[in-house]
Each structure stands twice: as C-alpha cells, then as structure tokens.
C-alpha positions in Angstrom: -2.1 -33.3 65.9 -0.8 -36.2 63.9 1.9 -35.8 60.6 -1.3 -36.5 58.1 -3.4 -33.8 59.7 -0.3 -31.3 59.7 0.3 -32.1 56.0 -3.1 -31.3 54.6 -3.1 -28.2 57.0 0.1 -27.3 55.0 -1.5 -28.1 51.8 -4.5 -26.0 52.5 -2.5 -22.8 53.2 -0.2 -23.2 50.1 -3.6 -23.4 47.8 -5.3 -20.1 50.2 -1.9 -18.2 49.6 -2.1 -18.9 45.5 -5.3 -18.1 45.1 -4.5 -15.2 47.0 -1.8 -14.2 44.7 -3.9 -15.1 41.9 -6.3 -12.2 43.1 -4.0 -9.4 43.2 -2.4 -10.2 40.2 -5.9 -10.2 38.6 -6.8 -7.0 40.2 -3.3 -5.3 39.3 -3.7 -6.0 35.9 -7.2 -4.8 35.5 -6.2 -1.7 37.2 -3.1 -1.8 34.5 -5.9 -2.1 31.8 -8.0 0.3 33.1 -5.1 3.1 33.5 -3.9 1.9 29.8 -7.4 2.1 28.5 -7.6 5.6 30.1 -4.4 6.9 28.7 -5.6 5.7 25.3 -8.7 7.1 25.5 -7.3 10.6 26.8 -4.7 10.4 23.6 -7.9 9.0 21.3 -9.7 12.5 22.7 -7.1 14.3 22.4 -6.6 13.7 18.9 -10.5 13.9 18.4 -10.1 17.8 20.0 -7.4 18.8 17.4 -9.5 20.1 14.2 -7.5 20.6 11.5 -8.0 24.3 9.6 -5.4 24.3 7.3 -3.0 21.8 6.4 -0.5 23.1 3.5 3.3 23.4 3.0 4.8 27.0 3.5 5.7 26.6 -0.3 1.8 26.6 -0.9 1.0 29.9 0.2 2.2 33.3 -1.8 1.1 35.7 1.1 -0.8 36.7 4.1 -2.6 39.8 4.4 -3.5 40.5 8.1 -5.5 43.4 9.6 -6.7 44.0 12.9 -6.3 47.0 15.6 -2.9 48.3 14.8 -3.5 48.4 10.9 -2.9 46.1 8.0 0.1 44.6 6.4 1.1 41.4 4.0 4.0 39.2 4.1 5.0 37.8 0.9 7.5 36.1 -0.6 10.6 38.3 -1.1 11.3 39.2 -4.6 15.0 40.2 -3.6 15.8 36.9 -2.6 17.7 37.9 0.5 15.0 36.0 2.6 12.3 34.0 2.6 9.6 36.3 3.5 9.0 40.3 3.9 6.6 42.8 4.6 6.9 45.9 1.9 5.7 48.3 4.4 8.9 47.6 6.3 11.2 48.1 3.4 14.2 50.2 4.4 14.7 48.6 7.6 16.0 45.2 9.0 13.1 43.0 9.4 12.6 39.7 11.7 12.8 36.7 9.0 11.7 34.2 11.9 8.9 36.1 12.9 7.6 36.4 9.3 8.3 32.9 8.7 6.6 31.8 11.9 3.2 33.7 10.7 3.4 31.9 7.6 4.0 28.8 8.9 0.7 29.1 11.6 -1.0 29.9 8.3 -0.1 26.5 7.2 -1.2 24.3 9.9 -3.7 26.1 11.8 -5.3 23.5 14.5 -8.4 24.3 16.3 -8.7 23.0 19.7 -12.6 21.8 19.5 -16.1 23.6 18.2 -17.5 26.3 20.0 -20.8 25.8 18.1 -21.8 24.7 14.6 -23.9 27.0 12.4 -24.0 29.6 15.3 -26.8 32.3 14.8 -25.2 34.6 17.0 -21.9 35.5 16.4 -22.0 38.6 18.2 -21.4 36.7 21.4 -18.5 35.3 20.2 -16.8 38.9 19.3 -17.2 38.3 15.4 -19.6 41.8 15.3 -16.0 43.5 16.6 -13.4 41.3 15.5 -9.8 41.4 17.2 -8.3 40.4 13.6 -8.9 39.0 10.2 -6.1 37.2 8.1 -6.5 36.2 4.5 -4.2 32.8 3.2 -3.3 33.5 -0.4 -2.4 30.3 -2.4 -0.3 29.9 -5.1 -3.1 28.3 -7.2 -4.5 31.5 -6.4 -7.6 30.5 -4.3 -7.6 32.1 -0.7 -8.7 31.3 2.5 -10.4 34.0 5.2 -10.2 33.4 9.0 -12.0 36.0 11.9 -10.8 36.2 15.0 -13.2 36.5 17.6 -13.0 37.0 21.6 -10.9 35.7 24.1 -12.4 33.1 26.1 -13.8 34.5 29.5 -12.5 31.3 31.5 -9.5 31.2 29.1 -7.2 33.8 28.3 -5.0 32.1 26.7 -7.7 30.4 23.8 -10.1 32.7 21.6 -12.7 32.1 19.1 -12.1 31.7 15.6 -14.0 30.6 12.2 -14.0 30.8 8.4 -15.5 33.9 7.2 -18.2 31.9 4.8 -18.7 29.7 8.0 -20.8 30.1 11.1 -18.8 27.3 12.8 -17.2 29.0 15.4 -14.1 27.3 17.1 -11.9 27.5 20.2 -7.9 28.1 19.2 -4.9 29.1 21.5 -4.2 32.6 21.1 -0.2 31.7 20.7 -1.4 29.9 17.4 -2.6 33.0 16.2 -0.7 36.2 18.0 1.1 36.4 14.8 -2.1 37.9 13.2 -3.0 40.1 15.6 0.5 41.7 16.0 1.6 45.4 14.7 3.7 45.6 11.5 6.4 47.0 13.7 6.7 43.5 15.8 8.4 42.1 12.6 11.5 44.3 12.9 14.5 43.1 13.5 15.3 44.5 17.6 18.9 44.2 17.6 20.0 47.6 17.1 24.0 46.9 16.7 24.8 43.5 16.2 28.1 42.2 18.4 31.0 41.9 16.1 31.9 38.7 14.7 35.3 38.5 16.1 37.1 41.0 18.7 38.0 44.2 17.3 41.8 44.9 17.0 41.4 48.4 18.6 38.8 49.4 20.7 38.0 53.4 19.5 36.9 55.6 21.5 33.4 56.1 23.1 32.0 59.9 24.6 29.0 60.1 27.0 27.5 63.5 26.8 24.4 64.8 29.5 23.6 67.8 30.1 24.3 67.6 34.1 27.8 66.2 33.3 30.2 69.0 33.4 32.8 67.4 30.9 31.6 64.3 28.6 33.0 61.1 30.2 35.4 59.8 27.5 36.8 56.5 26.9 39.2 54.9 24.7 42.2 52.2 24.5 44.7 51.9 27.3 47.9 52.5 25.3 50.2 51.5 28.4 48.7 47.8 28.0 48.4 47.3 32.1 48.3 43.9 32.8 45.9 43.6 35.9 42.9 41.0 35.8 40.8 43.7 37.6 40.9 46.5 35.1 39.8 46.9 31.7 41.4 47.3 28.3 39.8 50.6 28.3 40.6 54.1 30.3 38.5 57.1 31.1 40.7 60.2 29.4 37.6 62.8 30.4 36.7 64.2 33.1 40.1 62.7 34.2 42.4 59.7 33.2 41.6 56.9 35.4 42.2 53.1 35.2 38.3 51.5 34.7 37.1 48.6 36.6 36.7 45.5 34.3 33.6 44.3 35.8 31.7 47.6 36.8 32.9 49.5 33.4 31.8 46.9 30.7 28.2 48.1 30.3 29.4 51.8 30.1 32.3 50.8 27.1 30.7 48.2 25.6 26.8 48.5 25.7 25.8 49.4 22.7 27.0 46.2 20.6 24.1 43.4 21.0 21.8 46.3 22.0 17.8 45.7 21.3 15.1 47.2 21.8 11.4 46.1 22.8 9.7 47.7 20.0 9.9 50.2 17.7 7.7 53.1 18.4 7.8 55.4 15.0 9.2 54.3 11.9 11.1 56.7 10.1 10.8 59.7 12.3 10.3 63.2 11.2 11.5 66.6 13.4 8.3 66.6 14.8 8.7 62.8 16.1 11.7 63.6 17.7 10.7 66.8 19.3 7.9 64.6 21.0 10.0 61.8 21.9 13.1 63.7 23.4 15.2 63.0 20.6 16.0 66.3 19.9 17.2 67.3 23.5 18.3 64.2 24.7 19.1 63.1 28.1 22.3 61.5 26.9 24.1 61.0 24.0 26.9 58.2 23.3 29.0 59.0 20.3 31.1 55.9 19.2 34.1 56.3 16.6 36.4 53.6 15.7 36.8 50.3 13.6 35.5 52.0 10.7 31.9 52.7 12.4 30.4 56.1 14.2 27.4 55.8 16.2 25.6 58.5 17.6 22.9 56.9 20.1 20.6 59.3 21.7 18.2 58.5 24.6 15.2 60.6 24.8 12.1 60.6 27.1 11.8 58.4 30.1 8.9 55.9 29.8 7.6 55.1 33.5 6.7 51.6 34.7 2.4 51.3 35.8 0.9 50.1 38.8 -1.8 47.7 39.1 -4.5 50.4 38.5 -2.6 51.6 35.2 -1.2 54.7 36.6 2.3 55.7 36.3 4.9 55.3 38.8 8.1 57.5 39.2 10.3 54.0 38.2 11.7 54.4 34.8 11.3 51.0 32.8 12.4 52.4 29.4 13.3 55.6 27.3 12.9 56.2 23.6 16.3 56.0 21.7 16.9 57.0 18.4 20.4 55.7 16.6 22.5 57.1 13.6 25.4 55.1 12.0 23.7 51.9 11.2 21.6 51.3 7.9 18.2 50.0 8.0 17.4 51.5 11.4 15.6 54.4 11.0 13.1 54.5 13.8 12.5 55.9 17.4 12.8 53.0 19.4 11.6 51.7 22.6 14.9 50.5 25.0 14.5 49.1 28.4 16.2 51.1 31.2 18.8 48.2 32.2 20.2 48.5 28.9 21.0 52.2 29.0 23.7 52.8 31.9 24.7 56.3 30.1 21.7 57.9 31.6 23.4 57.8 35.0 26.9 56.8 34.8 29.0 59.1 36.7 33.2 58.4 37.1 32.7 57.1 40.3 30.7 54.3 39.2 33.2 52.8 36.6 37.0 53.8 37.9 39.2 51.9 40.0 40.6 52.6 43.3 44.2 52.9 41.7 45.0 56.3 40.6 48.3 55.4 39.3 49.5 52.1 38.1 53.4 51.9 36.9 54.7 48.2 37.1 57.3 48.3 39.8 59.9 46.0 37.5 59.4 49.1 35.0 60.3 51.9 37.6 62.9 53.9 36.4 62.8 56.6 39.4 60.6 58.1 41.8 61.0 61.9 42.9 59.1 62.8 46.3 59.1 66.4 46.6 58.1 68.2 50.1 59.0 71.1 52.4 61.6 72.1 49.8 63.4 68.8 49.8 63.3 66.0 47.2 64.3 62.6 47.6 65.3 59.9 44.4 64.3 56.5 44.7 65.2 54.0 41.9 65.3 50.2 41.6 67.0 47.5 39.8 65.0 44.7 38.5 64.9 41.4 36.5 61.8 39.9 34.2 60.2 39.1 37.5 60.5 41.5 40.4 62.8 44.1 41.6 66.1 42.9 43.1 67.9 46.5 44.6 66.2 49.7 45.5 68.0 52.7 46.1 67.6 56.0 48.3 69.3 58.9 46.5 72.0 56.3 45.4 72.3 54.5 48.8 70.8 51.0 49.0 68.0 50.1 51.3 65.6 47.1 51.8 63.8 45.7 49.1 60.6 44.6 51.0 60.2 48.0 52.8 60.6 49.7 49.5 57.9 47.7 47.8 55.9 48.6 50.5 56.5 52.2 50.2 55.7 52.0 46.6 52.3 49.7 47.7 51.2 52.8 49.7 51.4 54.9 46.8 48.9 52.8 44.8 46.4 53.1 47.6 46.2 57.0 47.5 42.5 57.0 47.3 40.3 57.9 44.3 36.8 57.8 45.9 36.0 61.7 45.0 36.1 63.1 41.6 37.4 66.7 41.6 37.7 69.3 38.8 37.9 72.8 40.9 41.6 74.1 40.2 43.1 74.8 43.7 45.3 77.9 44.2 48.9 78.1 45.5 51.5 75.8 45.3 51.5 71.9 45.7 53.0 70.8 49.4 53.8 67.2 47.9 54.6 66.0 44.5 55.4 62.4 43.5 56.9 62.0 40.1 56.9 58.7 38.8 58.9 57.5 35.5 58.7 54.3 34.0 59.3 52.6 31.2 55.4 53.3 29.9 55.6 56.3 30.6 54.7 57.3 34.7 52.6 59.8 36.3 52.8 62.8 38.2 50.8 63.3 41.2 50.5 67.2 42.8 49.1 67.8 46.3 47.7 71.0 47.0 45.6 72.3 50.6 41.7 72.6 50.1 40.9 75.8 50.5 37.4 74.8 51.8 38.4 72.3 54.4 41.4 71.5 56.2 40.9 67.7 56.1 41.0 67.3 52.2 43.8 67.9 49.7 43.2 68.4 45.9 45.1 66.3 43.5 46.1 66.8 40.1 47.0 64.0 38.0 49.4 64.8 35.0 48.5 68.3 35.5 44.6 67.9 35.3 43.0 68.7 38.6 41.3 65.0 39.0 40.4 64.0 42.7 39.8 65.4 46.3 41.1 62.9 49.2 41.6 63.0 52.8 44.7 65.1 53.8 45.5 62.0 56.3 47.0 60.2 53.2 49.7 62.7 52.6 50.5 63.1 56.1 51.3 59.4 56.3 53.3 59.1 53.2 55.5 62.5 54.0 55.9 60.1 57.2 56.9 57.4 55.3 59.6 59.0 54.0 61.0 59.2 57.0 60.5 55.9 58.0 61.9 54.0 54.7 65.2 56.4 55.0 65.5 55.2 58.4 65.2 51.8 57.5 61.7 51.2 59.4 58.7 49.5 58.2 56.4 52.1 56.5 52.9 52.4 58.0 50.3 51.2 55.4 46.9 52.3 57.0 46.1 56.1 57.4 
C-alpha cells in the first residue's frame, strides 16, 4: 500500500470519528433537553396542581370557628396581650401558642392539591353529608369564608376532600393542612406540666414517693456530706434506709418531675367524681416535692393498656391518668406515658449504689472494729492527696495493706434491702469516724438462715448480707495485725 492511499484512509477515519462524536453530542443534548423539559413540565404541573383556596395575612384574620366530632371552639386574637391567639374555653389553663398560631397560619394559606369534581351533584360520595369537620374564617373586614372537610380518600389516607360551603366544587387537600381543624380543643393545651428550671437550683429539696406496696416511703434529699464520686448522685435516700444513689440510675426518679410532658388532657377542671373514675382519689403512687419555694403533689391514677392489632387491650401498660397540684394553670387529668413515670415501680435496689458506707480515706479520724469482746482501733495520718501513715492501736502498719483493708469495708454488699429488726446483740461492729461524720455498721445473726447477717446502718435496720463477708472481715483484722495481705474476695 503506497503512502498516498494510507493518507486517504487516515483522513476518512478521522472524519468518521468526528461525525460519530457529533452524533453522540447531539443525542446527549437531546436527552438533556428532554430531561430539562420533563423537569420543567413536572414543575409546571406541580404549580398547576397547587390550587390556592385562601391567601391572607394572619393579620387579616380576626378568629377561626372550628366544629368537629370533638365539639366546637374558637381561636381568636388574645385580649390580654400575653400571647397572639387564645381559646377562651381554655381560660385558666396554659395554652400552646405554637399550635394556635399554626391553625391561624393554615387558615390564612389553604392550598388544595387538585379539583376532584367541579359542580358535583352527589356530595355524599365525598363524605359531605356527614363531614369530618367545618371551620369558619372570620376576617377583620367582617367577611367570612367557610370550609367543610369530607372523607379521606380511600387510596390516599393522607389526603381528604374539602369544599367551600357555598360551592359544589370538591377539592383534595393534604390532611396535614387541615389537622388542626379536626382536633379537640384540649389538643391546644401546653402539655409540659412542670418546666425545667432556667438555671440549676441551689438546693434540691426533698422528694417523697408513696405507694400502697411500699412499707415505708422512698425519700430523697441533698447529700450534705458532699461526697465526691462521679458514680454517685448529689442526692441520697434517707427512707426506708440511708443510702447513696447511683447517679445514672436515680436521675429519672429524683428529677423526673421537671420537664414532664403529657400526651394529652383527658378531663379539664376535674371534679370529685372524675378523680374517682380515673383513680386519682386512690392513686397507685403519689410523688411529693418540697424545695426552692415549690410544693408539688403528683398523683398517678389508673393505668392505660396498649391495644393489639384487633383493638383489644393487652397487659402492657402504656400510660397512666395523672393529676398535678402546686403548679398554676394545669388543672386537668392528664395522660402521661409510662416511660415518664418511674415512681410506679421504683424500689430502693433500683437506684442505690453498691456502697453501704463512703468516707474519704484522707478524712478518717478512726475506725473501731469490735468482735468477740475485743475492739481494735485504726487511725491514719494524711495530707491533701493521700494517707501517709496508718496505725493499729497506735502501732504503725503498712499503708497499702490498710488501704486494702479499708477498701474491703467499702465493698460491704447492698444487694438486699432489709427492714425486720434483728434480735440479740451484734457479733460485729464497725464504727467509722471521719471529718464528714462517719457511719456505724452493726451486724446481727439472722434467725431465719445461717447464711445471712442483718446490718443496722447508723441504728436503722437496712440490709441483709452474706455472712461470708463478715467472716472474711474478721479474718482480715487478724491478717492486717500480722502484717499480711488482706483477702479482698469473700
């Protein structure tokens, strides 16, 4: 093949490639144009489908009258000036300004999806013979617009029919746009029963939980000893026993009142017969709080059970009827979710720590251990950070061994709360004195079993523990005195 022919073939190939590229670009441009045209068309159709039913400023609206299966109410401009809108039927109760404002905003800017039928002759097929609701928009110029809400669409549960009362043109509209007009007036209440403090209170106060199944109430208050331990709460339990609290597990019980929110109000301004009907007169649990100038009484009444797929009640409790005193403008029987009501089931073991006694080792004045008629006294010397010396009856002992000995005391188990007073004399006493006050632990034989010992903490019967712990502690007294390592397990 000569060079001239090769050149011709090469030129033809280049031309073919260029033509192919142009074709590809043309096809691509066409597809892009089609996509752009389709998007523009879709946007245009969307604009066409959005049918404006009302277009007002909220300032143009004087009030909106609502009627539905729950009853009738009017949202109107507030006369007090404390909020923009109000429902006078709810006077004396905290109202949800946001929900009332949303209803007015919805009335001012109603948009339908599309026309279902123009000049419909049979309105009953859209549910207007038994409408879901009706609302009247009363304007400042004294004119009004009335709308009627029909059935939901069978194939679209989030869409319903709507029409003006003086027209037979039926539109479809999102149910979200009209949900406020189908609500109960009670849905426009502020569901927060006790607001969170704006800043941390200087003192906690006292919270008491009473229930028929509790022999003694659970009482929580501030820990005056000011124990520094990240796992502990700033509060302690003082009834039925004294105990430190687990900071993680106890918060819902000690601070659950603040920020509590109901799902809805069941009865407004209840009477005695309502309290009896919903179990408020004989509550399942009562929570009393006193502190920082507040006095709350929160009563938890009858349970509300979850329902299965067939609408039948199950054994699962999902909420309770509740009533709160001590807060203004919340005079209702409320429905509160079970997750917000720890006081219905809480017992001491749920919230206490595993520490029966806690006194910082550097603050110790003395420990006196008495058993079998003999008392051994332990003392320490310490700086700001740690102990520097330890003594047994005035004789110096190994600091690290004493630390292990003291750590064993702190592990005295607290798994079983116990309140039945023991008989007889204690067989072991550990009396801890410290700068923060200290604690006295007295151990008694349990007449019901040889495997347990009963513990009085500061004179109050509080726990029942494995007797093996006391046996190991008595052994550790000897081991420490002999200069041997104490045994940490029991």
